[in-house]
C-alpha positions in Angstrom: -59.8 24.2 -2.8 -58.1 21.2 -1.4 -58.1 19.4 -4.7 -56.8 22.5 -6.5 -54.0 22.8 -3.9 -53.1 19.1 -4.1 -52.9 19.2 -7.9 -50.8 22.3 -7.8 -48.4 20.6 -5.3 -48.3 17.5 -7.5 -47.2 19.6 -10.4 -44.6 21.3 -8.3 -43.2 18.0 -6.9 -43.0 16.5 -10.4 -41.1 19.5 -11.8 -39.1 20.9 -8.9 -35.3 20.9 -9.0 -33.2 20.5 -5.9 -33.4 23.7 -3.8 -36.8 24.7 -5.3 -39.5 25.5 -2.7 -43.2 26.3 -2.8 -44.9 28.9 -0.5 -48.5 28.6 0.7 -49.6 32.0 1.8 -53.4 32.4 1.9 -54.5 36.0 2.4 -55.7 36.7 5.9 -56.6 40.3 5.2 -55.8 43.2 7.4 -58.6 44.2 9.8 -58.5 47.8 8.7 -60.1 46.9 5.4 -63.2 45.6 7.2 -63.4 42.3 5.4 -64.4 40.2 8.4 -67.9 40.0 9.8 -68.0 41.6 13.2 -70.4 41.7 16.2 -70.7 43.5 19.4 -69.5 41.4 22.4 -70.8 41.5 26.0 -68.5 44.4 26.8 -70.0 46.5 23.9 -66.9 46.2 21.8 -67.1 45.4 18.1 -65.0 42.3 17.5 -64.3 40.0 14.5 -66.3 36.9 14.3 -63.2 34.7 13.9 -59.7 34.5 15.2 -57.0 35.1 12.6 -54.4 33.0 14.6 -56.7 30.0 14.7 -57.5 30.5 11.0 -53.7 30.4 10.2 -53.3 27.3 12.3 -56.1 25.6 10.5 -54.7 26.6 7.1 -51.3 25.2 8.1 -52.9 21.8 9.0 -54.8 21.8 5.7 -51.8 22.4 3.6 -49.8 19.7 5.5 -52.5 17.2 4.6 -52.6 18.4 1.0 -48.8 18.1 0.7 -48.9 14.6 2.1 -51.5 13.6 -0.5 -49.6 15.4 -3.3 -46.4 13.4 -2.4 -48.4 10.2 -2.5 -49.9 11.0 -5.9 -46.6 12.3 -7.3 -44.9 9.0 -6.4 -47.6 6.9 -8.0 
């Protein structure tokens, strides 16, 4: 996915006009649709396997790295 995102960002950077912006919004689905794996914790509660906040933080870091690479490639 990183390569796809980088290439998309390169295309954006090469064609964007002043004031244009790009949004990176990966879908972190709502818990009510039961998309995430769950398990029973020590208290007997069913909880998601992952932490959505930490996933969002990780995605933010990934897209920053991809954007930096896209800027490098677009300038070449």
